[in-house]
N, C-alpha and C positions, 0 to 999 in steps of 0.2 A: 571553457566548460559553461557549456550552456546549461540552462534549467527549462528543459521544453515543459509544457502543459500535458496534460491528461486533457482527451474528449472522448466523451464527455470526464465530468470528476467523478470521484467515487465517492459515496456517505457512508460512514461507520459511525456506528453509537460509540463514543469512547469513554463512556462510563456503564455505574447501574441505576444510573436516578434518568437515564435515556437523552442524555447529551448529544447530540451529534455533532462530527466534525466532518468538513469536506474537505479532501485530498486532492489535489490540481494540479500537482508536480512533482520531480523525481525528489524535490529534498526534504516535501512536506511527507511523501510516500517512509521516506528513509527515518524520517526523527520520530514518524508514529510506530516504526517497526522498533524502531531502536531504545525508546522512550517512554512509549505509551500502550502498547501491546498488554493487552487484559491476558491472563490467561496461559496455557501451556502455549510453547514456540515450539511448534514441530516441523516438519519437513516444508508444508506448503508457505510456512514461516521464514524459512531457512531460504526458497527457495524465490519469493520475492524481493528479500533481502540483494542476492547473488544478481537477483534483475536488474535491482538499483547501480548495485554496481557497476556492473559491464554497460548500461543506460553510459552511465556519468562516464566513463572512460572509449563511448560513442565505439562501443561492442554491441550493442542493438538496441533497437527501436524502444522508443517509449510508450507506444502500446502494449510491448512485450511486458514493459514493467506493471504502467495498467489490470493487465490481465491479471499476471500473478499475484499482484497484492486483491484483488477484486476475489481470486479463490481462497488466499490465505484466509480474508476476513470473513467470508462463506464459509469456512471450514472454524472460523472462530465465533460462529453466528453473529458476528457485529456489522455485517453488510447490511446497507439500509436500501430496501428494493432491491433494483436488477433481480 
């Protein structure tokens, strides 16, 4: 199983003190979604987790994971830039 990189990485605010985290691959994305996600875990969060799972099983491209994660991060108000 490979761990393809996001191009470009996604930067999110990881805490209330403004600390930023750069998510650059599927495993970092999955870990952040499961362990560090702030607030409510809604449909966009679940879609991002599913995209991680599907890409890990070679059912979806890494670009779909990046896109789903960015949507979830934007919805949660933690997306930096973009």
